[in-house]
C-alpha positions as CSV (number, residue, x, y, z in Angstrom):
1,X,0.0,0.0,0.0
2,X,1.0,3.6,-0.6
3,X,-0.5,6.9,0.4
4,X,-1.3,10.0,-1.6
5,X,-0.3,13.3,0.0
6,X,-1.4,16.7,-1.5
7,X,1.3,19.2,-0.7
8,X,0.2,22.2,-2.7
9,X,-3.1,23.7,-4.0
10,X,-3.3,26.9,-6.1
11,X,-6.5,28.8,-7.1
12,X,-7.2,28.9,-10.8
13,X,-7.4,32.5,-12.1
14,X,-9.7,33.0,-15.1
15,X,-9.5,36.6,-16.3
16,X,-10.8,36.4,-19.9
17,X,-12.8,33.2,-20.3
18,X,-14.8,31.1,-17.7
19,X,-15.0,27.4,-18.3
20,X,-18.0,25.8,-16.5
21,X,-17.1,22.3,-15.2
22,X,-14.6,19.8,-16.5
23,X,-15.0,16.9,-18.9
24,X,-11.4,15.9,-19.3
25,X,-8.0,17.3,-18.2
26,X,-4.6,16.6,-19.8
27,X,-1.1,17.7,-19.1
28,X,0.6,19.5,-22.0
29,X,4.3,19.4,-21.6
30,X,5.5,20.1,-18.1
31,X,3.8,23.4,-17.5
32,X,0.3,23.6,-19.0
33,X,-3.0,21.8,-18.1
34,X,-5.7,21.6,-20.7
35,X,-9.3,21.4,-19.5
36,X,-12.3,20.6,-21.7
37,X,-16.0,21.1,-20.9
38,X,-19.4,20.4,-22.5
39,X,-21.3,22.8,-20.2
40,X,-19.5,25.7,-21.8
41,X,-18.1,23.9,-24.9
42,X,-14.5,24.8,-24.9
43,X,-10.9,23.7,-24.2
44,X,-9.1,26.1,-21.8
45,X,-5.3,26.1,-21.0
46,X,-3.8,27.0,-17.7
47,X,-0.3,27.3,-16.4
48,X,0.4,25.0,-13.5
49,X,0.7,28.2,-11.4
50,X,-3.1,28.6,-12.0
51,X,-3.0,31.4,-14.5
52,X,-5.1,31.2,-17.5
53,X,-3.1,31.1,-20.7
54,X,-5.3,30.5,-23.8
55,X,-8.7,28.9,-24.7
56,X,-10.6,27.6,-27.7
57,X,-14.3,28.3,-27.2
58,X,-17.4,27.4,-29.2
59,X,-19.0,30.3,-31.0
60,X,-15.8,32.4,-31.2
61,X,-15.0,31.4,-34.8
62,X,-16.8,31.7,-38.2
63,X,-17.4,27.9,-38.2
64,X,-20.0,28.4,-35.5
65,X,-20.6,26.4,-32.4
66,X,-19.0,23.0,-31.7
67,X,-19.4,20.2,-29.1
68,X,-16.0,18.7,-28.1
69,X,-16.3,14.9,-27.6
70,X,-12.5,14.9,-27.0
71,X,-9.3,16.7,-28.0
72,X,-5.6,16.0,-28.7
73,X,-3.1,18.7,-27.6
74,X,0.1,16.5,-28.0
75,X,1.3,18.8,-30.8
76,X,0.7,22.1,-28.9
77,X,0.2,24.9,-29.9
78,X,-1.8,22.9,-32.6
79,X,-4.9,21.3,-31.1
80,X,-7.1,18.8,-32.7
81,X,-10.7,18.8,-31.5
82,X,-13.1,16.0,-32.2
83,X,-16.5,17.7,-32.8
84,X,-19.5,15.5,-32.3
85,X,-21.8,18.2,-33.5
86,X,-20.4,18.7,-37.0
87,X,-19.0,15.1,-37.2
88,X,-15.6,16.7,-37.9
89,X,-12.1,17.2,-36.7
90,X,-11.4,20.9,-36.0
91,X,-7.8,22.1,-36.0
92,X,-6.7,25.3,-34.1
93,X,-3.5,27.2,-33.3
94,X,-4.0,27.8,-29.6
95,X,-1.3,30.5,-29.2
96,X,-2.7,32.5,-32.0
97,X,-6.3,31.4,-31.2
98,X,-6.8,30.8,-34.9
99,X,-9.0,28.2,-36.6
100,X,-6.9,26.4,-39.2
101,X,-9.0,23.6,-40.8
102,X,-12.1,21.5,-40.7
103,X,-11.9,17.8,-41.7
104,X,-15.2,16.0,-42.2
105,X,-15.2,12.4,-40.8
106,X,-16.3,9.6,-43.1
107,X,-18.0,7.3,-40.6
108,X,-18.7,3.6,-41.2
109,X,-22.4,2.7,-41.5
110,X,-24.3,2.8,-38.2
111,X,-21.4,4.2,-36.2
112,X,-20.8,7.7,-34.7
113,X,-18.7,9.6,-32.3
114,X,-19.8,9.4,-28.7
115,X,-21.3,12.6,-27.2
116,X,-18.6,12.6,-24.5
117,X,-15.2,11.0,-24.4
118,X,-14.6,9.2,-27.6
119,X,-11.0,8.1,-27.5
120,X,-9.1,10.3,-29.9
121,X,-5.5,10.5,-31.1
122,X,-3.6,12.3,-33.8
123,X,-1.2,9.9,-35.6
124,X,1.3,10.4,-38.4
125,X,-1.0,8.3,-40.7
126,X,-4.1,10.2,-39.6
127,X,-6.4,9.8,-36.6
128,X,-7.5,7.1,-34.2
129,X,-11.1,7.5,-33.1
130,X,-13.4,5.5,-30.9
131,X,-16.9,5.0,-32.4
132,X,-20.1,3.9,-31.0
133,X,-23.4,2.4,-32.3
134,X,-25.8,4.9,-33.8
135,X,-28.6,2.3,-33.6
136,X,-28.8,1.9,-29.8
137,X,-28.5,4.2,-26.9
138,X,-26.1,3.2,-24.1
139,X,-28.9,2.1,-21.8
140,X,-29.8,-0.6,-24.3
141,X,-27.9,-3.9,-23.7
142,X,-27.6,-4.2,-27.5
143,X,-25.3,-1.1,-27.4
144,X,-22.7,-3.5,-25.9
145,X,-23.7,-7.0,-27.0
146,X,-24.2,-6.1,-30.7
147,X,-21.2,-3.9,-30.9
148,X,-18.3,-4.8,-33.2
149,X,-15.0,-3.0,-33.5
150,X,-14.7,0.2,-31.4
151,X,-11.3,1.7,-32.5
152,X,-11.0,3.0,-36.0
153,X,-8.2,4.5,-38.2
154,X,-8.9,7.5,-40.4
155,X,-6.5,9.1,-42.8
156,X,-5.5,12.7,-42.7
157,X,-8.5,13.7,-44.9
158,X,-11.0,11.9,-42.6
159,X,-11.6,8.8,-44.7
160,X,-12.1,5.6,-42.8
161,X,-9.4,3.0,-43.3
162,X,-9.9,-0.8,-43.4
163,X,-8.2,-1.1,-40.0
164,X,-10.1,-1.4,-36.7
165,X,-9.9,-3.4,-33.4
166,X,-11.2,-3.9,-29.9
167,X,-14.7,-5.0,-28.9
168,X,-16.6,-4.7,-25.6
169,X,-15.5,-7.7,-23.5
170,X,-17.7,-10.8,-22.8
171,X,-18.6,-9.5,-19.4
172,X,-20.5,-6.6,-21.0
173,X,-22.2,-8.7,-23.7
174,X,-23.6,-11.2,-21.2
175,X,-25.6,-8.6,-19.2
176,X,-29.4,-8.5,-19.8
177,X,-30.3,-5.3,-18.0
178,X,-29.3,-1.7,-18.6
179,X,-25.9,-0.4,-17.5
180,X,-25.2,3.0,-16.0
181,X,-24.0,5.1,-19.0
182,X,-20.4,5.6,-17.9
183,X,-17.1,5.8,-19.9
184,X,-16.0,2.2,-19.3
185,X,-13.0,2.2,-21.7
186,X,-9.9,4.1,-20.7
187,X,-6.9,4.9,-22.9
188,X,-3.3,6.1,-22.7
189,X,-0.6,6.6,-25.3
190,X,3.2,6.6,-25.4
191,X,5.6,7.3,-28.3
192,X,5.2,3.8,-29.8
193,X,2.1,2.2,-28.3
194,X,-1.5,2.7,-27.1
195,X,-3.0,1.3,-23.9
196,X,-6.6,0.4,-23.6
197,X,-8.4,-1.0,-20.5
198,X,-11.9,-2.1,-19.6
199,X,-11.3,-2.5,-15.8
200,X,-14.2,-5.0,-15.5
201,X,-12.3,-7.3,-17.9
202,X,-9.4,-7.2,-15.4
203,X,-6.7,-6.4,-18.0
204,X,-4.7,-3.7,-19.8
205,X,-4.0,-4.3,-23.5
206,X,-1.1,-2.6,-25.3
207,X,-1.3,-2.1,-29.0
208,X,1.3,-0.9,-31.5
209,X,0.8,2.6,-33.0
210,X,2.5,2.1,-36.3
211,X,1.2,-1.4,-36.9
212,X,-2.3,-0.2,-36.0
213,X,-4.2,-2.6,-33.7
214,X,-1.5,-5.2,-33.3
215,X,-1.7,-6.5,-29.7
216,X,1.8,-6.7,-28.1
217,X,1.1,-7.1,-24.4
218,X,-1.5,-7.8,-21.8
219,X,-1.1,-6.6,-18.2
220,X,-3.4,-8.2,-15.6
221,X,-5.0,-5.7,-13.2
222,X,-4.4,-6.3,-9.5
223,X,-6.7,-7.2,-6.7
224,X,-7.9,-4.1,-4.9
225,X,-9.0,-3.3,-1.4
226,X,-11.4,-0.6,-2.6
227,X,-12.2,-1.0,-6.3
228,X,-15.0,-3.4,-7.2
229,X,-14.4,-5.1,-10.5
230,X,-17.9,-6.7,-10.7
231,X,-20.0,-5.2,-13.4
232,X,-23.6,-4.5,-12.2
233,X,-26.6,-3.8,-14.4
234,X,-30.3,-3.1,-13.6
235,X,-32.6,-6.1,-13.4
236,X,-34.5,-4.8,-16.5
237,X,-34.0,-2.8,-19.7
238,X,-34.6,0.9,-18.9
239,X,-34.9,3.7,-21.5
240,X,-34.0,7.3,-21.1
241,X,-37.7,8.1,-21.5
242,X,-38.5,5.8,-18.5
243,X,-36.1,7.8,-16.4
244,X,-37.5,11.1,-17.6
245,X,-41.1,10.0,-17.0
246,X,-40.4,8.7,-13.5
247,X,-39.1,12.1,-12.3
248,X,-37.9,12.8,-8.7
249,X,-39.7,9.8,-7.2
250,X,-38.1,7.3,-9.5
251,X,-38.1,3.7,-8.4
252,X,-35.9,3.0,-11.4
253,X,-32.5,2.2,-10.1
254,X,-29.4,1.4,-12.1
255,X,-26.4,0.6,-9.9
256,X,-23.3,2.8,-10.3
257,X,-20.3,0.7,-11.3
258,X,-16.8,1.5,-10.2
259,X,-14.7,2.6,-13.2
260,X,-11.4,4.1,-14.2
261,X,-11.3,7.8,-14.8
262,X,-7.8,8.0,-16.1
263,X,-4.8,5.9,-17.1
264,X,-1.4,7.5,-17.7
265,X,1.9,5.8,-18.6
266,X,5.0,7.7,-17.6
267,X,8.5,6.3,-17.6
268,X,8.5,2.9,-15.9
269,X,5.1,3.4,-14.2
270,X,1.4,3.2,-15.2
271,X,-1.0,5.3,-13.1
272,X,-4.7,4.6,-12.9
273,X,-7.3,6.7,-11.0
274,X,-10.5,5.0,-10.0
275,X,-13.9,6.6,-9.5
276,X,-16.0,4.6,-7.0
277,X,-19.5,5.5,-6.1
278,X,-21.0,4.3,-2.9
279,X,-24.5,3.8,-4.4
280,X,-26.3,5.6,-1.5
281,X,-29.2,7.9,-1.9
282,X,-28.8,11.7,-1.8
283,X,-27.4,13.5,0.3
284,X,-25.1,10.6,1.2
285,X,-24.2,9.7,-2.4
286,X,-20.5,10.2,-2.8
287,X,-17.8,9.2,-5.3
288,X,-14.3,8.5,-4.1
289,X,-11.0,8.1,-6.0
290,X,-7.8,6.3,-5.3
291,X,-4.8,5.2,-7.4
292,X,-3.5,2.0,-8.7
293,X,0.2,2.3,-9.7
294,X,2.1,-0.4,-11.7
295,X,5.9,-0.5,-11.6
296,X,6.9,-2.1,-14.8
297,X,10.5,-2.9,-13.8
298,X,9.3,-4.7,-10.6
299,X,6.2,-6.2,-12.2
300,X,4.4,-5.0,-9.1
301,X,1.2,-3.1,-8.3
302,X,0.7,-0.5,-5.5
303,X,-2.6,0.9,-4.3
304,X,-3.3,4.1,-2.3
305,X,-4.7,3.5,1.1
306,X,-6.6,6.8,1.5
307,X,-9.4,7.2,-1.1
308,X,-10.4,10.9,-1.6
309,X,-13.7,12.5,-2.4
310,X,-13.5,13.4,-6.1
311,X,-14.8,16.9,-5.2
312,X,-11.7,17.4,-3.1
313,X,-9.0,15.9,-5.3
314,X,-10.5,16.4,-8.8
315,X,-9.1,14.6,-11.9
316,X,-5.5,13.5,-12.6
317,X,-4.0,15.6,-15.4
318,X,-0.5,14.2,-15.5
319,X,2.7,13.2,-13.8
320,X,5.9,15.2,-13.9
321,X,8.9,13.5,-12.3
322,X,7.4,12.3,-9.0
323,X,4.7,14.9,-8.8
324,X,1.1,14.2,-9.7
325,X,-1.0,17.2,-10.9
326,X,-4.8,17.2,-10.3
327,X,-7.4,19.7,-11.5
328,X,-10.7,20.2,-9.5
329,X,-13.1,22.5,-11.3
330,X,-16.5,20.8,-11.0
331,X,-18.0,23.7,-9.1
332,X,-20.3,21.2,-7.3
333,X,-18.8,21.7,-3.9
334,X,-17.4,25.3,-4.0
335,X,-17.2,28.1,-6.5
336,X,-13.4,28.0,-7.0
337,X,-11.2,25.8,-9.2
338,X,-7.9,24.4,-8.0
339,X,-4.7,22.8,-9.4
340,X,-3.3,20.5,-6.8
341,X,0.1,18.8,-6.6
342,X,0.6,15.5,-4.8
343,X,3.2,12.8,-4.2
344,X,2.9,9.1,-3.4
345,X,4.6,7.8,-0.2
346,X,5.3,4.2,0.7
347,X,3.6,3.2,3.9
348,X,6.1,1.7,6.3
349,X,5.3,-1.6,7.9
C-alpha cells in the first residue's frame, strides 16, 4: 500500500474566459494543463501556477458552435478537436487562437462519435477515433452485446481505413439489463504504443501505434482493497424516456459501477485513477477516487490506502517526475477551481 499526499493547492485564475465544469483534463508538456468542458463547450489552457493562458471556445469562430467529444493537444500549440456536433475534426492554433482547418469524418455505417469522451489521437498516418453504435443508446444492452469494433483509423482527410480493433469484452455482452452510462473504456498513449483497458475485464491491453491494432502485451489488473471489478446492471432494460417520466420519485435504479477515470503511462510506471460511487441515496451519495500504480520494472502493483472524495481531489491531469497534478473544477462543492500537486509515499510496515 502507498499513500497520496497533497502538498500544494493553487487557485485557478480565469481573467478572460470562464469554463464551466470539467469533462477531461490533460497535461501539455511540463507546465500547462488543458481542460475541456461540455457545459461551456471549450478547451481552456492553464499554467500549473493557476494562471489562464489561452482557450478555444465554441462560438468564437466563423465555423459556428461546436461540441467537443475529445481533443488532442500533443502537438501544442496545434490542437485537434473531435467535434461530435459537426462530425468533424477541427484544427486550431492555440497560441494565435486561430482556426486552421475542418476535416469531415467519413463514418462507417451505423457508427458515430460518442457525445462525450470518444478516445481520440492524432497519428502520423491520420487519426485514431473510438466510435459507438448509432442504432442503440447506451442504456440498451444491444449497445454492448451487438457492438463490433470500437477503435478505427482514419486518414488525414477523414476517410475511414480498413483497420479497426477492440470490442466490448464478454462481461459486457452477457448482461441482460441496462448499464449505467459511464465511460467504461480508458486509454493512454506513449511514443510507440497505445494502452486500452476495460477494468471489468481485469486487463490492460497494449497495441502498436504504427502497426495499427497489433496486440503486443496484456497486463493483468491487480486485486484491490477498494475498487469493485464486478459489473452490475439493472434487473431490466430501462430507457432514457422511462427515467425522464419517473421524475424525482423514481423507483428505477441502475447501480453505479466503479470505473477508471484516467490511465497514464509515464516512464516505468502506469498510473490509474479509480472513481468509486457508494450507491447511496442523496445526500449521502459520494464518489471516491484512489490510485493503482504499476511499476513495470518490478512487475508489481501498488494501491493508495486513502481514497479521496473526487470533489476534493479532482481529476488527474498528468505526472511530472514524482509529482502528480490534479485539477478540480467541477463547481459542485465550491465556486473555486484548483490545481493540486501530490506525491505518493510508501507506507512503512
